[in-house]
Structures are given as C-alpha cells and as structure tokens.
VEXKELO-429791 format. One record per atom (N, C-alpha, C): residue in one letter; atom name; x, y, z negated. Coordinates in steps of 0.2 Angstrom, whole numbers. Last residue first. Layout:
rest; atom; X; Y; Z
A; CA; X; Y; Z
...
# end
This chain:
rest; atom; X; Y; Z
K; N; 97; 190; -241
K; CA; 92; 189; -245
K; C; 93; 192; -252
A; N; 108; 190; -232
A; CA; 104; 196; -233
A; C; 98; 195; -238
L; N; 113; 177; -233
L; CA; 116; 182; -237
L; C; 113; 189; -237
S; N; 104; 170; -224
S; CA; 105; 168; -231
S; C; 108; 174; -235
K; N; 105; 177; -212
K; CA; 98; 175; -215
K; C; 99; 174; -222
H; N; 119; 176; -209
H; CA; 115; 182; -209
H; C; 109; 182; -213
L; N; 121; 162; -208
L; CA; 124; 166; -213
L; C; 121; 173; -214
E; N; 113; 159; -197
E; CA; 111; 157; -204
E; C; 114; 160; -209
G; N; 120; 165; -187
G; CA; 113; 167; -188
G; C; 111; 165; -195
L; N; 132; 158; -188
L; CA; 132; 166; -189
L; C; 125; 168; -191
I; N; 128; 146; -184
I; CA; 130; 147; -191
I; C; 130; 154; -193
K; N; 125; 148; -170
K; CA; 120; 146; -175
K; C; 122; 147; -182
D; N; 139; 151; -166
D; CA; 133; 156; -165
D; C; 127; 155; -170
A; N; 145; 139; -169
A; CA; 147; 145; -173
A; C; 142; 150; -172
A; N; 139; 130; -160
A; CA; 138; 129; -167
A; C; 139; 135; -171
T; N; 145; 136; -148
T; CA; 138; 135; -149
T; C; 136; 134; -156
Y; N; 159; 135; -151
Y; CA; 156; 142; -151
Y; C; 148; 141; -151
G; N; 163; 122; -163
G; CA; 163; 125; -157
G; C; 159; 131; -157
I; N; 159; 110; -173
I; CA; 166; 113; -171
I; C; 166; 116; -164
G; N; 150; 101; -180
G; CA; 149; 103; -173
G; C; 156; 106; -170
Q; N; 152; 97; -193
Q; CA; 154; 92; -188
Q; C; 154; 95; -181
I; N; 148; 108; -201
I; CA; 154; 104; -202
I; C; 156; 100; -196
W; N; 136; 114; -198
W; CA; 141; 118; -201
W; C; 148; 114; -201
L; N; 128; 104; -191
L; CA; 130; 110; -188
L; C; 136; 113; -191
Q; N; 128; 92; -199
Q; CA; 130; 92; -192
Q; C; 132; 98; -189
D; N; 124; 98; -211
D; CA; 131; 95; -210
D; C; 133; 95; -203
D; N; 114; 111; -214
D; CA; 115; 105; -210
D; C; 122; 103; -209
V; N; 114; 117; -231
V; CA; 114; 118; -224
V; C; 115; 111; -221
A; N; 107; 125; -246
A; CA; 108; 118; -242
A; C; 108; 120; -235
F; N; 113; 137; -255
F; CA; 109; 136; -249
F; C; 112; 129; -246
V; N; 112; 148; -269
V; CA; 115; 142; -267
V; C; 110; 139; -261
K; N; 108; 159; -276
K; CA; 113; 160; -271
K; C; 116; 154; -269
G; N; 101; 161; -288
G; CA; 97; 159; -282
G; C; 101; 160; -275
N; N; 107; 163; -299
N; CA; 106; 169; -296
N; C; 102; 167; -289
K; N; 110; 150; -304
K; CA; 105; 154; -308
K; C; 103; 160; -304
V; N; 119; 146; -294
V; CA; 112; 143; -294
V; C; 107; 147; -298
A; N; 130; 154; -296
A; CA; 126; 155; -290
A; C; 120; 151; -290
G; N; 134; 150; -309
G; CA; 131; 157; -308
G; C; 127; 157; -301
M; N; 129; 134; -315
M; CA; 133; 138; -311
M; C; 130; 145; -309
N; N; 120; 126; -321
N; CA; 122; 132; -325
N; C; 127; 136; -321
K; N; 117; 116; -313
K; CA; 112; 121; -314
K; C; 114; 127; -318
W; N; 129; 109; -313
W; CA; 127; 112; -307
W; C; 122; 118; -308
L; N; 129; 104; -326
L; CA; 135; 108; -324
L; C; 133; 112; -318
G; N; 118; 97; -327
G; CA; 118; 103; -331
G; C; 124; 107; -328
S; N; 113; 89; -311
S; CA; 117; 89; -317
S; C; 116; 96; -321
G; N; 108; 88; -299
G; CA; 103; 87; -304
G; C; 106; 88; -311
T; N; 118; 88; -290
T; CA; 114; 94; -290
T; C; 108; 94; -296
T; N; 124; 76; -293
T; CA; 128; 82; -295
T; C; 123; 88; -295
E; N; 115; 66; -289
E; CA; 118; 66; -296
E; C; 120; 73; -298
T; N; 113; 69; -276
T; CA; 108; 69; -280
T; C; 110; 70; -287
E; N; 127; 68; -271
E; CA; 123; 75; -270
E; C; 117; 75; -276
K; N; 134; 57; -270
K; CA; 133; 60; -276
K; C; 130; 67; -276
S; N; 132; 49; -259
S; CA; 137; 54; -258
S; C; 138; 58; -265
K; N; 122; 41; -262
K; CA; 129; 38; -262
K; C; 134; 43; -261
K; N; 111; 50; -262
K; CA; 113; 46; -268
K; C; 120; 44; -268
P; N; 111; 54; -248
P; CA; 112; 59; -254
P; C; 114; 56; -260
D; N; 121; 46; -236
D; CA; 116; 46; -241
D; C; 116; 50; -247
G; N; 130; 58; -225
G; CA; 128; 51; -228
G; C; 122; 51; -232
Y; N; 135; 73; -230
Y; CA; 137; 68; -225
Y; C; 135; 61; -228
T; N; 128; 88; -234
T; CA; 129; 81; -236
T; C; 130; 77; -230
S; N; 132; 105; -240
S; CA; 130; 100; -235
S; C; 131; 93; -237
H; N; 131; 121; -246
H; CA; 132; 114; -247
H; C; 129; 110; -242
F; N; 137; 137; -251
F; CA; 133; 133; -246
F; C; 135; 126; -247
V; N; 136; 149; -264
V; CA; 138; 142; -262
V; C; 133; 139; -257
V; N; 141; 165; -269
V; CA; 137; 161; -265
V; C; 140; 154; -263
D; N; 150; 168; -279
D; CA; 144; 172; -278
D; C; 139; 169; -274
A; N; 154; 151; -286
A; CA; 155; 157; -283
A; C; 149; 162; -282
D; N; 159; 135; -292
D; CA; 155; 141; -292
D; C; 158; 147; -289
A; N; 167; 124; -292
A; CA; 164; 126; -285
A; C; 160; 133; -286
L; N; 169; 120; -304
L; CA; 174; 123; -301
L; C; 172; 126; -294
D; N; 158; 112; -307
D; CA; 157; 119; -309
D; C; 163; 123; -306
I; N; 161; 99; -305
I; CA; 158; 103; -299
I; C; 157; 111; -301
K; N; 167; 90; -312
K; CA; 170; 96; -311
K; C; 167; 100; -306
E; N; 159; 78; -312
E; CA; 161; 81; -318
E; C; 164; 88; -318
P; N; 159; 74; -299
P; CA; 153; 78; -301
P; C; 154; 81; -308
S; N; 176; 78; -294
S; CA; 171; 73; -296
S; C; 165; 77; -298
V; N; 184; 86; -279
V; CA; 182; 85; -286
V; C; 177; 80; -287
D; N; 196; 92; -268
D; CA; 191; 87; -270
D; C; 190; 86; -277
Y; N; 198; 105; -258
Y; CA; 200; 103; -265
Y; C; 195; 98; -267
S; N; 204; 105; -241
S; CA; 199; 104; -246
S; C; 202; 103; -253
F; N; 214; 112; -232
F; CA; 208; 109; -230
F; C; 202; 108; -235
G; N; 226; 116; -236
G; CA; 222; 121; -234
G; C; 215; 118; -232
D; N; 233; 105; -240
D; CA; 234; 107; -233
D; C; 229; 112; -231
K; N; 221; 105; -253
K; CA; 227; 101; -250
K; C; 227; 103; -242
A; N; 217; 119; -261
A; CA; 215; 114; -256
A; C; 221; 111; -253
K; N; 219; 130; -269
K; CA; 221; 124; -271
K; C; 220; 118; -266
D; N; 212; 141; -264
D; CA; 220; 141; -263
D; C; 223; 134; -265
T; N; 200; 139; -268
T; CA; 201; 137; -262
T; C; 208; 137; -260
I; N; 199; 145; -281
I; CA; 199; 138; -281
I; C; 201; 135; -274
A; N; 197; 159; -279
A; CA; 204; 156; -280
A; C; 204; 149; -279
P; N; 184; 161; -266
P; CA; 187; 161; -273
P; C; 194; 158; -273
R; N; 184; 173; -253
R; CA; 184; 166; -255
R; C; 187; 165; -262
G; N; 174; 185; -244
G; CA; 179; 183; -248
G; C; 179; 175; -250
L; N; 171; 187; -226
L; CA; 169; 185; -233
L; C; 174; 183; -237
G; N; 173; 191; -213
G; CA; 176; 195; -218
G; C; 174; 193; -225
V; N; 169; 184; -202
V; CA; 164; 189; -205
V; C; 167; 193; -210
D; N; 181; 176; -201
D; CA; 179; 181; -196
D; C; 174; 186; -198
A; N; 179; 168; -213
A; CA; 185; 173; -212
A; C; 183; 178; -207
L; N; 169; 160; -209
L; CA; 168; 164; -215
L; C; 173; 170; -215
I; N; 175; 154; -198
I; CA; 169; 158; -197
I; C; 168; 163; -203
T; N; 185; 147; -204
T; CA; 187; 152; -199
T; C; 181; 157; -198
A; N; 179; 138; -212
A; CA; 182; 143; -215
A; C; 184; 149; -211
I; N; 174; 128; -203
I; CA; 169; 133; -206
I; C; 173; 139; -210
Y; N; 186; 122; -199
Y; CA; 182; 125; -195
Y; C; 177; 131; -198
N; N; 200; 126; -210
N; CA; 195; 121; -207
N; C; 191; 125; -203
K; N; 208; 132; -221
K; CA; 210; 129; -215
K; C; 206; 124; -212
K; N; 204; 135; -234
K; CA; 204; 141; -229
K; C; 206; 138; -222
G; N; 193; 123; -241
G; CA; 198; 128; -242
G; C; 198; 133; -236
Y; N; 178; 116; -249
Y; CA; 182; 117; -243
Y; C; 187; 123; -244
I; N; 177; 104; -260
I; CA; 177; 111; -260
I; C; 181; 113; -254
R; N; 170; 88; -259
R; CA; 175; 93; -256
R; C; 173; 100; -257
I; N; 169; 74; -269
I; CA; 165; 80; -267
I; C; 171; 85; -264
D; N; 176; 59; -264
D; CA; 175; 64; -269
D; C; 171; 70; -265
A; N; 167; 46; -254
A; CA; 173; 50; -256
A; C; 171; 55; -261
G; N; 155; 39; -250
G; CA; 162; 36; -250
G; C; 168; 40; -252
E; N; 148; 53; -243
E; CA; 147; 46; -245
E; C; 154; 43; -245
V; N; 151; 69; -248
V; CA; 153; 64; -243
V; C; 152; 57; -246
F; N; 146; 86; -249
F; CA; 145; 79; -252
F; C; 146; 74; -247
R; N; 155; 101; -249
R; CA; 152; 95; -245
R; C; 152; 89; -249
V; N; 153; 118; -250
V; CA; 154; 111; -253
V; C; 151; 106; -249
M; N; 160; 133; -249
M; CA; 157; 128; -245
M; C; 159; 121; -248
N; N; 159; 149; -256
N; CA; 161; 143; -256
N; C; 157; 138; -252
V; N; 162; 167; -256
V; CA; 158; 161; -254
V; C; 162; 154; -254
E; N; 161; 183; -263
E; CA; 165; 176; -263
E; C; 160; 170; -261
T; N; 161; 198; -258
T; CA; 156; 193; -259
T; C; 160; 186; -258
A; N; 169; 208; -254
A; CA; 168; 207; -261
A; C; 164; 202; -263
A; N; 168; 208; -240
A; CA; 174; 205; -243
A; C; 174; 204; -251
V; N; 156; 215; -239
V; CA; 156; 208; -237
V; C; 163; 205; -240
K; N; 160; 228; -242
K; CA; 155; 224; -246
K; C; 155; 217; -245
E; N; 169; 231; -232
E; CA; 171; 231; -240
E; C; 166; 227; -244
K; N; 162; 229; -220
K; CA; 168; 225; -222
K; C; 169; 225; -229
G; N; 144; 230; -221
G; CA; 150; 232; -219
G; C; 156; 228; -222
G; N; 131; 224; -224
G; CA; 134; 230; -228
G; C; 141; 233; -226
L; N; 127; 215; -215
L; CA; 128; 213; -222
L; C; 131; 218; -227
A; N; 128; 221; -203
A; CA; 121; 220; -206
A; C; 121; 218; -213
K; N; 142; 220; -201
K; CA; 138; 227; -202
K; C; 132; 226; -205
T; N; 143; 206; -199
T; CA; 147; 210; -204
T; C; 143; 217; -206
V; N; 135; 204; -188
V; CA; 133; 201; -194
V; C; 137; 205; -200
D; N; 142; 211; -178
D; CA; 135; 213; -180
D; C; 133; 210; -187
A; N; 154; 204; -177
A; CA; 154; 212; -179
A; C; 147; 214; -182
V; N; 149; 192; -173
V; CA; 153; 193; -179
V; C; 152; 200; -182
H; N; 144; 196; -160
H; CA; 140; 193; -165
H; C; 143; 194; -172
D; N; 156; 200; -154
D; CA; 151; 204; -155
D; C; 146; 202; -160
A; N; 163; 187; -154
A; CA; 166; 193; -157
A; C; 161; 198; -159
Y; N; 154; 180; -145
Y; CA; 155; 178; -152
Y; C; 158; 184; -156
G; N; 156; 187; -133
G; CA; 150; 187; -136
G; C; 150; 185; -144
D; N; 170; 184; -131
D; CA; 168; 191; -132
D; C; 161; 191; -136
A; N; 169; 170; -129
A; CA; 173; 173; -135
A; C; 171; 180; -136
V; N; 161; 170; -117
V; CA; 159; 167; -124
V; C; 162; 170; -130
M; N; 169; 177; -108
M; CA; 162; 179; -110
M; C; 160; 176; -116
K; N; 180; 168; -108
K; CA; 181; 175; -110
K; C; 174; 178; -112
A; N; 174; 157; -102
A; CA; 177; 156; -109
A; C; 178; 163; -112
E; N; 171; 161; -89
E; CA; 166; 160; -94
E; C; 168; 160; -101
A; N; 185; 161; -85
A; CA; 181; 168; -85
A; C; 175; 167; -90
E; N; 189; 148; -86
E; CA; 192; 153; -90
E; C; 188; 159; -90
K; N; 185; 135; -81
K; CA; 180; 140; -84
K; C; 183; 145; -88
G; N; 192; 123; -78
G; CA; 191; 128; -73
G; C; 186; 134; -75
L; N; 193; 113; -87
L; CA; 187; 113; -84
L; C; 186; 119; -78
A; N; 205; 117; -93
A; CA; 205; 110; -89
A; C; 198; 110; -85
E; N; 202; 129; -98
E; CA; 207; 129; -93
E; C; 206; 122; -89
A; N; 193; 125; -108
A; CA; 191; 130; -103
A; C; 196; 129; -97
H; N; 201; 118; -116
H; CA; 196; 115; -113
H; C; 193; 119; -107
V; N; 210; 128; -121
V; CA; 212; 122; -117
V; C; 207; 119; -113
Q; N; 200; 136; -127
Q; CA; 204; 139; -122
Q; C; 207; 133; -117
F; N; 197; 127; -138
F; CA; 192; 129; -133
F; C; 195; 132; -127
N; N; 209; 127; -145
N; CA; 207; 121; -142
N; C; 202; 123; -136
E; N; 208; 140; -151
E; CA; 213; 138; -146
E; C; 212; 132; -142
K; N; 197; 138; -159
K; CA; 197; 143; -154
K; C; 202; 142; -148
W; N; 200; 127; -168
W; CA; 195; 126; -163
W; C; 195; 132; -157
P; N; 210; 124; -177
P; CA; 212; 127; -171
P; C; 207; 127; -166
Y; N; 201; 117; -187
Y; CA; 204; 123; -188
Y; C; 206; 127; -182
G; N; 195; 105; -177
G; CA; 194; 108; -183
G; C; 196; 115; -183
T; N; 210; 95; -171
T; CA; 203; 97; -171
T; C; 201; 101; -177
N; N; 225; 94; -162
N; CA; 221; 93; -168
N; C; 214; 95; -166
E; N; 231; 95; -149
E; CA; 235; 92; -155
E; C; 230; 89; -160
T; N; 221; 90; -135
T; CA; 223; 95; -140
T; C; 227; 92; -145
M; N; 222; 82; -120
M; CA; 222; 81; -127
M; C; 224; 88; -130
V; N; 216; 76; -105
V; CA; 218; 82; -109
V; C; 217; 82; -116
T; N; 219; 65; -93
T; CA; 216; 66; -100
T; C; 220; 72; -103
P; N; 214; 59; -78
P; CA; 218; 64; -81
P; C; 215; 65; -88
A; N; 208; 42; -80
A; CA; 207; 49; -77
A; C; 212; 53; -81
I; N; 213; 29; -83
I; CA; 206; 30; -80
I; C; 205; 37; -77
K; N; 225; 30; -88
K; CA; 224; 26; -82
K; C; 217; 27; -79
S; N; 223; 38; -99
S; CA; 226; 41; -93
S; C; 226; 37; -87
L; N; 218; 28; -108
L; CA; 213; 34; -105
L; C; 216; 37; -99
E; N; 230; 21; -110
E; CA; 224; 18; -107
E; C; 219; 23; -104
A; N; 238; 31; -116
A; CA; 240; 27; -110
A; C; 234; 24; -107
Y; N; 230; 35; -127
Y; CA; 231; 40; -122
Y; C; 233; 36; -116
K; N; 226; 29; -139
K; CA; 223; 27; -133
K; C; 225; 31; -127
D; N; 232; 36; -149
D; CA; 234; 29; -148
D; C; 231; 26; -142
G; N; 225; 48; -149
G; CA; 232; 48; -146
G; C; 235; 41; -145
H; N; 212; 51; -153
H; CA; 213; 46; -148
H; C; 220; 46; -145
R; N; 213; 61; -164
R; CA; 207; 56; -163
R; C; 209; 50; -159
I; N; 224; 68; -162
I; CA; 223; 66; -169
I; C; 217; 60; -169
K; N; 223; 73; -149
K; CA; 228; 68; -151
K; C; 227; 64; -157
S; N; 207; 74; -142
S; CA; 212; 76; -146
S; C; 217; 71; -148
T; N; 199; 76; -126
T; CA; 199; 74; -133
T; C; 205; 77; -136
L; N; 192; 74; -110
L; CA; 194; 78; -115
L; C; 193; 75; -122
I; N; 195; 68; -94
I; CA; 193; 66; -100
I; C; 196; 71; -105
L; N; 190; 69; -77
L; CA; 193; 72; -82
L; C; 190; 69; -89
D; N; 183; 62; -68
D; CA; 189; 65; -65
D; C; 193; 69; -70
P; N; 176; 45; -71
P; CA; 177; 52; -73
P; C; 183; 55; -69
K; N; 168; 33; -69
K; CA; 172; 36; -64
K; C; 174; 44; -65
L; N; 160; 26; -77
L; CA; 158; 32; -75
L; C; 162; 36; -70
G; N; 168; 15; -80
G; CA; 162; 14; -76
G; C; 159; 21; -74
A; N; 177; 20; -90
A; CA; 179; 19; -83
A; C; 174; 18; -78
I; N; 168; 20; -101
I; CA; 171; 26; -98
I; C; 173; 26; -91
A; N; 166; 7; -102
A; CA; 160; 11; -101
A; C; 163; 18; -98
E; N; 179; 3; -106
E; CA; 175; 0; -100
E; C; 170; 4; -98
L; N; 181; 9; -118
L; CA; 185; 11; -112
L; C; 182; 8; -106
N; N; 171; 16; -129
N; CA; 171; 10; -125
N; C; 175; 12; -119
P; N; 179; 23; -144
P; CA; 176; 23; -138
P; C; 176; 17; -133
T; N; 180; 24; -159
T; CA; 180; 18; -155
T; C; 177; 18; -148
M; N; 177; 36; -164
M; CA; 184; 33; -166
M; C; 185; 27; -162
M; N; 163; 38; -159
M; CA; 169; 43; -158
M; C; 176; 40; -159
Q; N; 155; 25; -151
Q; CA; 156; 29; -157
Q; C; 163; 33; -156
G; N; 150; 26; -134
G; CA; 152; 23; -140
G; C; 154; 27; -146
V; N; 146; 33; -123
V; CA; 151; 29; -122
V; C; 154; 26; -128
D; N; 130; 38; -117
D; CA; 134; 37; -123
D; C; 139; 31; -122
E; N; 128; 50; -104
E; CA; 129; 42; -106
E; C; 133; 42; -112
I; N; 116; 62; -103
I; CA; 123; 60; -105
I; C; 124; 53; -107
G; N; 103; 64; -103
G; CA; 106; 61; -97
G; C; 113; 60; -98
A; N; 102; 78; -113
A; CA; 98; 73; -110
A; C; 102; 70; -104
V; N; 109; 88; -118
V; CA; 112; 82; -119
V; C; 108; 76; -116
Q; N; 100; 99; -115
Q; CA; 107; 99; -113
Q; C; 111; 93; -113
D; N; 88; 96; -121
D; CA; 88; 96; -113
D; C; 95; 96; -111
K; N; 91; 98; -134
K; CA; 90; 91; -131
K; C; 90; 91; -124
P; N; 104; 108; -140
P; CA; 98; 107; -136
P; C; 97; 101; -133
L; N; 113; 103; -155
L; CA; 113; 104; -148
L; C; 106; 103; -144
Y; N; 111; 99; -168
Y; CA; 110; 106; -166
Y; C; 110; 108; -159
N; N; 113; 85; -169
N; CA; 106; 88; -168
N; C; 105; 95; -167
L; N; 125; 76; -159
L; CA; 123; 81; -165
L; C; 117; 85; -164
F; N; 120; 61; -153
F; CA; 123; 67; -152
F; C; 120; 72; -157
G; N; 113; 52; -165
G; CA; 118; 51; -159
G; C; 122; 57; -158
S; N; 106; 53; -176
S; CA; 103; 56; -170
S; C; 108; 55; -164
T; N; 113; 47; -186
T; CA; 107; 43; -184
T; C; 104; 46; -177
V; N; 130; 48; -184
V; CA; 124; 50; -187
V; C; 118; 47; -183
D; N; 144; 48; -180
D; CA; 142; 43; -184
D; C; 135; 46; -188
A; N; 143; 54; -163
A; CA; 146; 55; -170
A; C; 142; 49; -174
H; N; 147; 46; -147
H; CA; 142; 49; -152
H; C; 145; 49; -159
T; N; 155; 52; -132
T; CA; 155; 47; -138
T; C; 150; 51; -143
A; N; 149; 54; -116
A; CA; 152; 57; -122
A; C; 151; 52; -128
G; N; 148; 58; -98
G; CA; 148; 53; -104
G; C; 151; 57; -110
V; N; 147; 68; -90
V; CA; 143; 62; -88
V; C; 143; 57; -94
P; N; 143; 85; -97
P; CA; 147; 79; -96
P; C; 143; 73; -94
K; N; 139; 99; -90
K; CA; 136; 94; -93
K; C; 140; 87; -92
V; N; 145; 115; -93
V; CA; 146; 109; -90
V; C; 143; 103; -94
G; N; 144; 128; -99
G; CA; 139; 126; -94
G; C; 141; 120; -90
L; N; 151; 130; -110
L; CA; 154; 133; -104
L; C; 149; 131; -98
T; N; 144; 123; -120
T; CA; 145; 130; -120
T; C; 147; 134; -114
L; N; 147; 110; -115
L; CA; 140; 113; -115
L; C; 140; 120; -115
A; N; 161; 109; -118
A; CA; 159; 108; -112
A; C; 152; 111; -111
S; N; 161; 112; -132
S; CA; 165; 116; -128
S; C; 162; 116; -121
D; N; 154; 101; -138
D; CA; 152; 108; -139
D; C; 155; 113; -134
L; N; 162; 91; -134
L; CA; 155; 91; -131
L; C; 153; 98; -132
E; N; 174; 94; -141
E; CA; 174; 94; -134
E; C; 167; 94; -131
A; N; 169; 92; -154
A; CA; 171; 99; -152
A; C; 171; 99; -144
T; N; 165; 78; -154
T; CA; 160; 83; -155
T; C; 162; 90; -153
D; N; 174; 68; -142
D; CA; 173; 71; -149
D; C; 168; 76; -149
L; N; 176; 65; -129
L; CA; 176; 60; -134
L; C; 176; 62; -141
V; N; 169; 67; -113
V; CA; 171; 70; -119
V; C; 171; 65; -125
V; N; 171; 67; -95
V; CA; 169; 63; -101
V; C; 173; 66; -107
V; N; 165; 74; -80
V; CA; 169; 75; -86
V; C; 166; 70; -92
R; N; 165; 76; -65
R; CA; 163; 71; -69
R; C; 168; 70; -75
Q; N; 171; 87; -58
Q; CA; 164; 86; -58
Q; C; 161; 81; -63
P; N; 183; 100; -59
P; CA; 181; 93; -61
P; C; 174; 92; -61
A; N; 191; 110; -51
A; CA; 184; 110; -52
A; C; 182; 103; -54
K; N; 204; 107; -50
K; CA; 203; 113; -52
K; C; 195; 114; -54
K; N; 210; 92; -58
K; CA; 206; 95; -53
K; C; 204; 102; -55
V; N; 225; 92; -67
V; CA; 218; 90; -66
V; C; 215; 94; -60
K; N; 240; 86; -74
K; CA; 237; 89; -68
K; C; 230; 87; -67
V; N; 248; 90; -89
V; CA; 243; 86; -85
V; C; 240; 89; -79
D; N; 262; 91; -99
D; CA; 258; 94; -94
D; C; 254; 88; -90
G; N; 259; 84; -116
G; CA; 263; 86; -110
G; C; 259; 89; -105
M; N; 250; 81; -126
M; CA; 254; 75; -123
M; C; 258; 77; -117
A; N; 244; 92; -128
A; CA; 248; 89; -134
A; C; 252; 84; -131
T; N; 246; 101; -112
T; CA; 242; 98; -118
T; C; 247; 95; -123
K; N; 244; 113; -100
K; CA; 248; 111; -105
K; C; 244; 108; -111
V; N; 239; 108; -83
V; CA; 236; 111; -90
V; C; 241; 108; -95
T; N; 239; 113; -67
T; CA; 243; 110; -72
T; C; 241; 113; -79
R; N; 227; 109; -54
R; CA; 230; 114; -59
R; C; 234; 110; -64
T; N; 223; 105; -37
T; CA; 224; 103; -44
T; C; 227; 109; -48
A; N; 210; 103; -25
A; CA; 216; 107; -27
A; C; 216; 105; -35
D; N; 199; 98; -19
D; CA; 204; 93; -21
D; C; 210; 96; -24
S; N; 191; 108; -16
S; CA; 189; 104; -21
S; C; 194; 99; -23
G; N; 193; 118; -6
G; CA; 198; 118; -11
G; C; 196; 113; -17
S; N; 187; 118; 6
S; CA; 183; 120; 0
S; C; 188; 121; -6
A; N; 195; 112; 15
A; CA; 193; 119; 16
A; C; 190; 122; 10
S; N; 207; 101; 7
S; CA; 201; 102; 11
S; C; 199; 110; 11
D; N; 217; 99; -1
D; CA; 217; 95; 5
D; C; 211; 96; 9
S; N; 226; 112; -9
S; CA; 220; 109; -7
S; C; 221; 105; -1
G; N; 238; 119; -12
G; CA; 238; 112; -14
G; C; 231; 108; -12
S; N; 230; 134; -16
S; CA; 236; 130; -14
S; C; 235; 123; -16
D; N; 220; 143; -18
D; CA; 218; 136; -16
D; C; 224; 132; -14
D; N; 217; 157; -22
D; CA; 221; 152; -25
D; C; 219; 145; -24
S; N; 208; 166; -17
S; CA; 213; 164; -12
S; C; 218; 159; -15
S; N; 191; 164; -21
S; CA; 197; 166; -22
S; C; 202; 163; -17
G; N; 178; 159; -19
G; CA; 180; 164; -14
G; C; 187; 166; -15
C; N; 176; 152; -30
C; CA; 176; 148; -24
C; C; 179; 153; -19
A; N; 175; 162; -40
A; CA; 181; 158; -40
A; C; 182; 154; -33
A; N; 163; 168; -36
A; CA; 170; 172; -36
A; C; 176; 168; -36
L; N; 155; 158; -38
L; CA; 155; 161; -32
L; C; 162; 164; -31
T; N; 156; 158; -52
T; CA; 158; 152; -48
T; C; 159; 154; -41
L; N; 151; 170; -56
L; CA; 158; 168; -58
L; C; 160; 162; -53
A; N; 138; 169; -52
A; CA; 142; 174; -49
A; C; 150; 172; -50
A; N; 134; 158; -60
A; CA; 134; 157; -53
A; C; 138; 163; -50
V; N; 135; 164; -73
V; CA; 139; 159; -71
V; C; 140; 158; -64
A; N; 125; 174; -71
A; CA; 132; 176; -72
A; C; 137; 170; -71
T; N; 114; 166; -70
T; CA; 116; 171; -65
T; C; 123; 173; -65
L; N; 113; 159; -81
L; CA; 114; 155; -75
L; C; 117; 160; -70
S; N; 122; 168; -94
S; CA; 116; 166; -90
S; C; 118; 163; -84
V; N; 127; 168; -109
V; CA; 131; 167; -103
V; C; 126; 164; -98
A; N; 118; 168; -119
A; CA; 118; 174; -115
A; C; 122; 173; -109
A; N; 121; 158; -128
A; CA; 116; 156; -122
A; C; 116; 162; -117
L; N; 127; 164; -138
L; CA; 131; 161; -133
L; C; 127; 159; -127
A; N; 118; 180; -141
A; CA; 119; 173; -142
A; C; 123; 170; -137
R; N; 118; 194; -144
R; CA; 122; 191; -139
R; C; 123; 184; -141
P; N; 111; 199; -155
P; CA; 111; 203; -148
P; C; 114; 199; -143
R; N; 101; 195; -166
R; CA; 106; 191; -162
R; C; 106; 195; -155
F; N; 90; 201; -172
F; CA; 97; 203; -174
F; C; 102; 200; -169
S; N; 79; 196; -167
S; CA; 80; 202; -164
S; C; 88; 204; -166
R; N; 79; 184; -175
R; CA; 79; 184; -168
R; C; 81; 190; -165
L; N; 79; 188; -188
L; CA; 85; 185; -186
L; C; 85; 185; -178
T; N; 73; 205; -191
T; CA; 72; 198; -190
T; C; 79; 195; -187
M; N; 74; 218; -202
M; CA; 77; 215; -196
M; C; 77; 208; -195
# end
C-alpha cells in the first residue's frame, strides 16, 4: 500500500467546492444580528480568549498571524493571512507549507519580535496569537485590531484550533478538518497492525537544539499528542520530562533515549546542536533502535515547529511510512 493511496482524507480534501458551499450557507443564515449592512459583513461575534472576551468581525478579511500554529490554522481553514511573522529558520515561513499558499503573505518580523508598525500598516481586522508569545504586547496589538490570544501553544493545539476557527468564522470547516484528521489517525493505526500492536511499539522523539541540551520529548507537547492519537507506546523515560515537555540530556546520556523506534530532528546547526557528535558516538550506535534500523531523521520544521492540522496530516503520513518498514 503506497503512502499516496493510503491517505484517504488529507486535510487538503476540504475542497474549494465544499468551502464555497459552507460559505454560501453561512451567508444565507439568519444570524446577522448586529449587522449594519444587508450582507452582514459588519456583524460581530464574541470570542472567549486568554485575555477575556473579544469582539471580532463575523467574517474577518484581513488577518495577521504571529506564530506558526496560527499560520497553520488559518491556511488549513482556507484563509490566507495578509501578514505573518516568520520562524527563526532560513526558509522564513516553515517549509512544509505549500509555497502557493504562503506566496504574497507579508512578513511582519521575527516571531518573538513582531514589527508593530508593519502590522498596523496592513490594516488588519483580526490578529491571532497566544499569551505565552505576545501577552506583553496585548495592549499595543489590541489598539491595531481585535486580538485573539490562546493561553499557550503546542500541547493544546486542537483546542487552540477551535478558538482560531471561531475567530475566523470557520467552525463548519474546522469540523471537517478535525473529522478528516480522526479518519487519517484511525487508518494509520489500522495499517500498522491495529491498536494492540501499535501500543506495544514504544517510540521516542529526540530533538537536537543549538545552544541547549538534547531533548527527549515527553507526553505534553504537540508531537506527543499525535503519537498518542495513533496509540503508540512511550518509554518510561518520558515520564521524567519536566512539566511533561522534555527530559534533557547530554550526549553522554543519549542511550536513555533508546526505544523500539526513535525519531530525531535538529534545530540549528548540526555541529552546534551536538547532533553530529551524538549520532557519531558509540552510545548512539549501540542503541537497540539504531542496530535494528529503527531510527529516522525527520524535519524539525514539520514535526516540532508547525503545530497544526496541516502539519499533523503530513506527520501521520511519515509515521505510516516509517513504522511500516
């Protein structure tokens, strides 16, 4: 079974026809209270956010997103932002996103230091971000446009997606996306031998980070939720992760990352992140996963930084391809 034929319902299957039908249905609904025009384009809705209730347009047209999760959410829901911050990568916008979808989006600065003047110049009617990233800039951002912030990013990505969908007026599309993801998860689990077999396979995710220790990812982060959805087992070492996020080790303790299967990614320079040193060491080469050919290098931008349903769909495809070997 090839990967292409295996994916019965990629998130891109939210077709233009379906989206158009949903849009027409929404336009034809009777819920236009508060509108100052016949089209309802000036109508507002109240969205519950990490900073309190925020009134936003029912159909925002000029959206600015300030983090990778929000960019993934918007594009997944068929909304091209007018502006977005860039991640700290050479490609600017993360490389797993289709180039035609990000083409024309104005770069408004690095993720943690967005250019407020550039954002204001785009005259947005909605800004999407999170409190953990830009809570200190909320007052300034709110003066530019209604700003919808989730509390955090990463682990609660599915809940955050629903907030993004509500702010964008795309709840119906969001349900289609979530249902498609659930279908894809079920198909991956089945293709890998079913729940019992999958649960017996212990998987670790290791990240080499420039300027930091090596991270063995725990159970409370974005990638962990995808592994859990498929039903994959996790080694006991993951229970030692600080706040459930990661258990950090030096190259001299990399053997603690051993599992039936090990995925690893690199953020930054391979030498400065200790990837080169670690993967060339005897400890690494003697791990069971390495000896059994069950270690897979994956794209950090996709597996760690993307945080959304479009990224998750691609990760599911790669999980199937790797674990089916």
